[in-house]
Structures are given as C-alpha cells and as structure tokens.
C-alpha positions as CSV (number, residue, x, y, z in Angstrom):
1,M,-41.8,42.0,53.8
2,E,-41.2,39.3,56.3
3,L,-41.3,41.8,59.1
4,A,-44.6,43.3,57.8
5,K,-46.3,39.9,58.2
6,H,-45.9,40.2,62.0
7,W,-47.5,43.6,62.2
8,E,-51.1,43.6,63.5
9,P,-53.6,46.2,62.3
10,A,-54.1,47.4,65.9
11,Q,-50.4,48.0,66.3
12,V,-50.2,50.0,63.1
13,R,-53.1,52.2,64.0
14,H,-51.7,52.9,67.5
15,A,-48.3,53.8,65.9
16,L,-50.1,56.2,63.5
17,R,-52.0,57.8,66.3
18,V,-48.9,58.4,68.4
19,G,-47.1,59.8,65.4
20,V,-49.9,62.1,64.4
21,A,-50.3,63.4,68.0
22,A,-46.6,64.1,68.3
23,V,-46.5,66.0,65.0
24,L,-49.6,68.1,65.8
25,T,-48.3,68.9,69.3
26,Y,-44.9,69.9,67.8
27,V,-46.5,72.2,65.2
28,I,-48.7,73.9,67.8
29,A,-45.8,74.4,70.2
30,E,-43.8,76.0,67.3
31,V,-46.6,78.2,66.2
32,T,-47.3,79.4,69.8
33,Q,-43.6,79.7,70.5
34,M,-43.7,77.7,73.7
35,E,-40.5,78.1,75.8
36,E,-40.0,74.3,76.1
37,G,-42.4,72.8,73.7
38,Y,-40.7,69.4,73.9
39,W,-42.5,68.8,77.2
40,A,-45.8,69.0,75.3
41,V,-44.6,66.5,72.7
42,I,-43.3,64.1,75.4
43,S,-46.6,64.4,77.3
44,A,-48.6,63.6,74.1
45,I,-46.6,60.5,73.6
46,I,-46.8,59.3,77.2
47,V,-50.6,59.4,77.5
48,M,-51.3,57.7,74.2
49,H,-52.4,54.1,74.8
50,A,-53.8,51.3,72.7
51,T,-57.5,52.1,73.5
52,M,-59.4,55.4,73.6
53,G,-60.7,54.8,77.1
54,R,-57.3,54.2,78.6
55,S,-55.8,57.2,76.7
56,L,-58.6,59.5,78.0
57,N,-58.2,58.3,81.5
58,A,-54.4,58.7,81.4
59,G,-54.9,62.1,79.9
60,W,-57.2,63.5,82.6
61,S,-55.0,62.0,85.3
62,R,-51.9,63.6,83.7
63,I,-53.5,67.1,83.5
64,I,-54.9,67.0,87.0
65,G,-51.7,65.5,88.4
66,T,-49.6,68.1,86.6
67,G,-51.7,70.9,88.1
68,I,-51.3,69.4,91.6
69,G,-47.5,69.0,91.2
70,A,-47.0,72.5,89.7
71,S,-49.2,74.2,92.3
72,L,-47.7,72.5,95.3
73,S,-44.2,73.0,94.2
74,A,-44.9,76.8,93.8
75,I,-46.4,76.8,97.3
76,A,-43.5,74.9,98.8
77,V,-41.0,77.4,97.4
78,S,-43.0,80.4,98.5
79,I,-42.8,79.0,102.1
80,L,-39.3,77.5,102.2
81,G,-37.5,79.0,99.3
82,Q,-35.6,77.0,96.7
83,T,-34.1,74.5,99.0
84,P,-33.8,70.7,99.2
85,L,-36.5,70.9,101.9
86,S,-38.9,72.6,99.6
87,L,-38.3,69.9,97.0
88,G,-39.0,67.1,99.5
89,L,-42.1,68.9,100.8
90,A,-43.5,69.4,97.3
91,I,-43.0,65.8,96.4
92,F,-44.5,64.6,99.7
93,L,-47.6,66.7,99.4
94,T,-48.0,65.8,95.7
95,L,-48.0,62.1,96.5
96,L,-50.3,62.7,99.5
97,V,-52.9,64.5,97.4
98,C,-52.7,62.1,94.4
99,G,-52.9,59.2,96.9
100,Y,-56.0,60.6,98.4
101,L,-57.6,61.0,95.0
102,T,-57.2,57.3,94.2
103,Y,-58.3,57.7,90.6
104,L,-55.1,59.6,90.0
105,H,-52.8,56.7,90.8
106,E,-51.5,56.7,87.2
107,A,-50.4,60.3,87.6
108,F,-48.3,59.8,90.8
109,R,-44.9,59.6,89.2
110,M,-45.4,62.2,86.5
111,A,-47.0,64.7,89.0
112,C,-43.9,64.3,91.2
113,I,-41.6,64.8,88.2
114,T,-43.5,68.0,87.4
115,A,-43.1,69.2,91.0
116,G,-39.3,68.5,90.9
117,I,-38.7,70.2,87.6
118,V,-40.6,73.3,88.6
119,I,-38.5,73.7,91.7
120,L,-35.1,72.8,90.1
121,V,-35.6,74.9,87.0
122,G,-37.1,78.1,88.7
123,A,-34.3,80.5,89.8
124,D,-36.3,82.3,92.4
125,Q,-39.8,82.6,93.8
126,H,-41.0,84.7,90.9
127,H,-39.6,82.3,88.3
128,V,-40.9,79.3,90.1
129,A,-44.5,80.5,89.8
130,H,-43.9,81.3,86.1
131,T,-42.3,78.0,85.5
132,A,-45.1,76.1,87.2
133,F,-47.7,77.9,85.0
134,V,-45.8,77.4,81.8
135,R,-45.1,73.7,82.5
136,F,-48.8,73.1,83.2
137,V,-49.8,74.8,80.0
138,E,-47.3,72.9,77.9
139,I,-48.2,69.5,79.4
140,S,-51.9,70.2,79.2
141,M,-51.7,71.2,75.6
142,G,-49.8,68.0,74.6
143,V,-52.2,65.8,76.6
144,S,-55.2,67.5,75.1
145,V,-53.9,67.0,71.6
146,A,-53.3,63.3,72.4
147,M,-56.9,62.9,73.7
148,V,-58.4,64.5,70.7
149,V,-56.4,62.3,68.3
150,S,-57.4,59.2,70.4
151,M,-61.1,60.2,69.9
152,F,-61.2,61.1,66.3
153,F,-58.2,59.7,64.4
154,L,-58.5,55.9,63.9
155,P,-60.1,55.5,67.3
156,S,-59.5,52.1,68.9
157,R,-62.4,51.3,71.2
158,A,-61.9,48.8,74.0
159,T,-65.1,46.9,73.0
160,A,-63.4,45.6,69.8
161,G,-60.6,44.1,71.9
162,L,-63.2,42.6,74.3
163,I,-65.0,40.9,71.4
164,S,-61.6,39.5,70.2
165,G,-60.8,38.3,73.7
166,I,-64.1,36.6,74.2
167,A,-63.8,34.8,70.9
168,S,-60.3,33.7,71.8
169,N,-61.5,32.4,75.2
170,L,-64.4,30.5,73.7
171,R,-62.0,28.6,71.4
172,T,-59.6,27.8,74.2
173,E,-62.5,26.8,76.5
174,A,-63.7,24.3,73.8
175,Q,-60.2,22.8,73.8
176,L,-60.1,22.7,77.6
177,Y,-63.5,21.0,77.7
178,T,-62.3,18.4,75.2
179,A,-59.1,17.7,77.2
180,L,-61.1,17.3,80.4
181,I,-63.7,15.0,78.9
182,T,-60.9,12.9,77.3
183,G,-59.3,12.8,80.7
184,C,-62.2,11.4,82.6
185,L,-64.0,9.3,80.0
186,E,-60.9,7.9,78.3
187,G,-58.7,7.7,81.4
188,V,-56.0,9.9,79.9
189,Y,-55.7,13.1,82.0
190,D,-53.0,15.4,80.5
191,N,-52.0,17.6,83.4
192,N,-49.6,19.8,81.3
193,R,-52.1,20.4,78.6
194,V,-54.9,21.2,81.0
195,G,-52.7,23.6,83.0
196,E,-51.6,25.4,79.8
197,L,-55.1,25.9,78.6
198,K,-56.3,27.1,82.0
199,T,-53.5,29.6,82.2
200,R,-54.3,31.0,78.7
201,I,-58.0,31.5,79.7
202,H,-57.2,33.1,83.0
203,T,-54.7,35.5,81.3
204,K,-57.2,36.5,78.6
205,Q,-60.0,37.0,81.2
206,S,-57.7,39.4,83.2
207,A,-57.1,41.3,80.0
208,N,-60.8,41.4,79.2
209,A,-61.5,42.8,82.7
210,T,-59.0,45.6,82.0
211,L,-60.6,46.3,78.6
212,L,-64.1,46.4,80.1
213,N,-62.9,49.0,82.7
214,E,-61.4,51.0,79.8
215,A,-64.7,50.8,77.8
216,R,-66.5,52.4,80.7
217,K,-64.2,55.4,80.5
218,E,-64.9,56.1,76.9
219,P,-67.1,59.2,76.1
220,T,-70.3,57.2,75.5
221,G,-69.7,54.9,78.4
222,L,-71.4,51.5,78.1
223,S,-73.8,51.7,75.2
224,R,-76.4,49.0,74.7
225,R,-73.9,47.0,72.7
226,R,-71.2,47.4,75.3
227,L,-73.7,46.3,78.0
228,V,-74.2,43.1,76.0
229,V,-70.5,42.7,75.7
230,A,-70.1,43.3,79.4
231,A,-72.7,40.5,80.0
232,L,-70.7,38.2,77.7
233,V,-67.6,38.9,79.8
234,D,-69.4,37.8,83.0
235,W,-70.9,34.9,81.2
236,D,-67.5,33.7,80.1
237,L,-66.3,33.8,83.7
238,R,-69.2,31.5,84.7
239,V,-68.3,29.1,81.9
240,F,-64.7,28.9,83.1
241,E,-65.9,28.4,86.7
242,N,-67.9,25.4,85.5
243,L,-64.8,24.1,83.6
244,L,-62.7,24.4,86.8
245,S,-65.4,22.3,88.6
246,L,-65.2,19.8,85.8
247,D,-61.4,19.7,86.0
248,H,-61.6,18.9,89.7
249,A,-63.9,15.9,89.0
250,A,-61.9,14.8,85.9
251,R,-58.7,14.5,87.9
252,Q,-60.3,11.9,90.2
253,L,-62.5,10.1,87.6
254,A,-59.6,9.2,85.3
255,T,-59.0,6.1,87.5
256,E,-62.6,5.4,88.5
257,E,-65.5,3.4,86.9
258,L,-69.0,4.7,87.9
259,H,-69.1,7.4,85.3
260,K,-68.5,4.9,82.5
261,R,-72.0,3.5,83.2
262,L,-73.2,6.7,81.5
263,R,-70.5,6.9,78.9
264,K,-72.8,7.2,75.8
265,P,-75.1,10.0,77.0
266,L,-72.2,11.9,78.6
267,L,-70.2,11.7,75.4
268,A,-73.2,13.0,73.5
269,L,-73.6,15.9,75.9
270,A,-69.8,16.6,75.7
271,H,-69.9,16.6,71.9
272,A,-72.9,19.0,71.8
273,T,-71.3,21.3,74.4
274,E,-68.0,21.4,72.6
275,E,-69.6,22.1,69.3
276,A,-71.6,25.0,70.9
277,L,-68.5,26.6,72.3
278,R,-66.7,26.3,69.0
279,S,-69.6,27.7,67.0
280,M,-70.0,30.6,69.4
281,G,-66.3,31.4,69.2
282,A,-66.5,31.4,65.4
283,Y,-69.5,33.7,65.4
284,V,-68.0,36.2,67.8
285,A,-64.8,36.2,65.7
286,E,-67.0,36.8,62.6
287,E,-65.9,33.5,61.1
288,G,-69.2,31.6,61.2
289,P,-73.0,32.0,61.5
290,R,-74.7,32.7,64.8
291,P,-75.8,29.6,66.7
292,R,-79.4,30.2,67.6
293,H,-81.4,29.3,70.7
294,S,-83.8,27.4,68.5
295,G,-81.1,26.1,66.1
296,P,-79.4,22.7,65.7
297,E,-76.7,23.4,68.3
298,A,-79.2,24.2,71.0
299,D,-81.4,21.3,70.0
300,A,-78.4,18.9,70.3
301,I,-77.7,20.2,73.8
302,R,-81.3,19.9,75.0
303,S,-81.5,16.4,73.5
304,A,-78.3,15.3,75.2
305,L,-79.4,16.8,78.5
306,H,-82.6,14.8,78.3
307,E,-80.6,11.6,77.6
308,V,-78.4,12.2,80.6
309,E,-81.4,12.8,82.9
310,H,-83.0,9.7,81.7
311,A,-79.8,7.7,82.2
312,L,-79.5,9.1,85.8
313,V,-83.0,8.0,86.5
314,E,-82.2,4.5,85.3
315,L,-79.0,4.4,87.3
316,R,-80.9,5.3,90.5
317,R,-83.7,2.8,89.7
318,R,-81.2,0.0,89.4
319,K,-79.2,1.3,92.4
320,E,-76.0,0.8,90.6
321,S,-74.2,3.5,92.6
322,F,-74.6,1.5,95.8
323,S,-71.8,-0.8,94.8
324,F,-69.3,2.1,94.7
325,G,-67.6,4.1,97.4
326,L,-69.0,7.4,98.6
327,S,-66.0,9.3,97.2
328,E,-66.4,7.9,93.7
329,V,-70.2,8.6,93.8
330,S,-69.4,12.2,94.8
331,H,-66.9,12.6,92.0
332,F,-69.4,11.2,89.5
333,F,-72.2,13.5,90.4
334,S,-69.8,16.5,90.4
335,L,-68.9,15.6,86.9
336,V,-72.5,15.4,85.8
337,F,-73.4,18.6,87.5
338,A,-70.5,20.5,85.9
339,M,-71.3,19.1,82.5
340,R,-75.0,20.1,82.8
341,E,-74.2,23.6,84.0
342,T,-71.7,24.1,81.2
343,A,-74.3,23.0,78.7
344,S,-76.9,25.3,80.2
345,E,-74.5,28.2,80.1
346,C,-74.2,27.6,76.4
347,L,-77.9,28.0,76.0
348,R,-77.7,31.3,77.9
349,G,-74.8,32.2,75.6
350,F,-77.0,31.8,72.5
351,E,-79.4,34.3,74.0
352,L,-76.6,36.8,74.6
353,L,-75.3,36.5,71.1
354,A,-78.8,37.1,69.8
355,R,-78.9,40.4,71.8
356,L,-75.4,41.3,70.4
357,E,-76.6,40.7,66.9
358,Q,-79.7,42.9,67.5
359,S,-77.6,45.8,68.9
360,D,-75.2,45.5,65.9
361,S,-78.1,45.5,63.5
362,K,-79.6,48.6,65.2
363,R,-76.2,50.4,65.1
364,R,-75.7,49.6,61.4
365,K,-79.3,50.9,60.6
366,Q,-78.6,54.1,62.5
367,A,-75.3,54.6,60.7
368,A,-77.0,54.1,57.4
369,E,-79.8,56.6,58.2
370,S,-77.4,59.2,59.4
371,A,-75.3,58.8,56.2
C-alpha cells in the first residue's frame, strides 16, 4: 500500500499501454507463426513512450530505419558476401543514410543492429535476403501494434503534460518573484534559494519544449487548444526572462537605497504580481477560478502600475535620484522596468487563459454533441 502511494496515474497508464502492446504483438506473432516473433514484441516495447507524439515519431523512425538497415545489409552481402567487410559496409551505409535523413536520428542505433543481425544470421546470399525481409516484417508489425495502442488505448497526449508543466512553473515563478523582491526591498538576498528556483524553472521549461515538439507530431498536430498552449509556453519563457532581469537588479539593490524611496508602491505592485502568478498557476492546475482580464487580480495590477508611475513622476520632479551614483540609478530603473514588464505579462497571461477556457468549452460542447 505504501508503494502504491508513489505511483502516478501517468506511470500506471504507460505501464498498461506497454503491457497491452506486448501481449497483442505476441498473440499476433503466434497466430501468424512468425519465425522469431520475439523481435516484434521487443520492438513494440522499445517504441512505446510516455506520450503519443513521441511514440508515433519513434515508431515511424524505427520502421524506416529497419527498412534501411535490412536493405543495405542485403545489398552489402550481395556485393561482398558474408564477410566482416560486408558487415562494416552495411553499418557504415546505414549510419550515412540515417544521418542524412536527420529526422531518423532516433533510429540510428536500432537500424545498425538490424543490419548486423541480418548479416550475422543469414547463412548465404539467399538466406540473407530472406532474413532481411522477415526481420523487417517482424519489427514493423510490433511497431505498428505499439503505435495503434498509443493512439487508442489510454492515449497520453503531450498537451496534458504541457498544462501540468506550465502550472508548475507559474507556482515556482511566484516563489522566485517573492524571493527576489524580498532580496532587494528587505535587503536579504538568498542566493541559494534563488539559484534553486531558477534551476527548477529552467528544467521544467526544457521539458515543456520537448513536450511541445511531441504535441506537434500527434495525428491532429496543433489544434486550436494546442496553439493556445504553445502560446502559453512562449509566454512563460518571457515571464522567466523578466524574472532573470529582476534577479540581476536584485543582487545589486540589496545593499542600495534609492529604490526604498518607492518602497510602498513597489511592494503593492509586487504583491499584485505575485498574486496573479499564483492564481494563474492554480487555474491551470484546475485548483482555482480563472483570473480575468477585467477581474480583481487585473485591477490590482493596473492600480499598482499607476501608483508606481505616479511615484516615478514625483521622484523625477524632486530630482531625488541626482544625489545617487549612476550605477545605483541604473540598478533602480532596471528593477522598476523588470517589475512593470512582469506585471504587464501577467495581464497578457489573463488573455491567454481566457482563450484556453474558450477552446476547452468548445471542445466539451463538440464532445457532448457527438455523444
């Protein structure tokens, strides 16, 4: 029971898909009396990945790579016979062709293994051709079964993982924003905490980029909903870029004074922005209502931005910045710019979430009508 608590639904679904694909492939191999059906089962297991898009991409690469390896190995034997030289030539040509077809990079190793097995198992030129054909059929069958299972049995779409990744990043970015504001306005910059949060965000954004690429390889490509999710991924990158700018300023401002002249309006803007990031993260994770572009979260940001602008005008009117060094003034305006840009991105994020809700509503309506 304790072990079951650590199982995630996605892991369970993936395990079920792999098991079902392996069983179906084995049954088909037995019914059709394949010579070495275990190759089909092994291939089905190899190409099964956590998301549909990655499984389909790996499947097509495996089928094409297997065809290339099997064909080139048969050609090499027909020219040089079953010799070490033919083995080397077949592997060289296989790598060369798969390398030229760059989208087959995942099939490099398996294509070479196919070429090697065909040459090593075939007893003569006649048997090599037969072995090449049989091996291609066995592997293609296993891969095809895996691809069908990925599409129709508990399909795991990359978009779902993207949504989860964006929600996770929004929460972490809210924490990072708080740490940075505390660092510059309270004079307590926690380098270890900031570094940990930045690493977590960067890692998750890399994973999101991979998932987005996999989503594009799914049968329906980037639907309207996926286009909105893709826009959210780009938006999240911009938010993080602004936080990196804020971090650069916060490191310097922790020991400086000018920014404290605007402490109250900057704190108000910081609170409104942090709340917006948290509420957006909760909505994307389906744990809270959607923050609206005309709602209280947005109004708080607009009000805080107005206060900061008014305070800046007063600061310039009184020429208070003249008594500080150029470096400190530069750090101060970098801070204000980064905070304003982050707040503005939150307003843009509200609009993207509205588009996401519209696409979800339209999808649910279409599903209800078709049912």
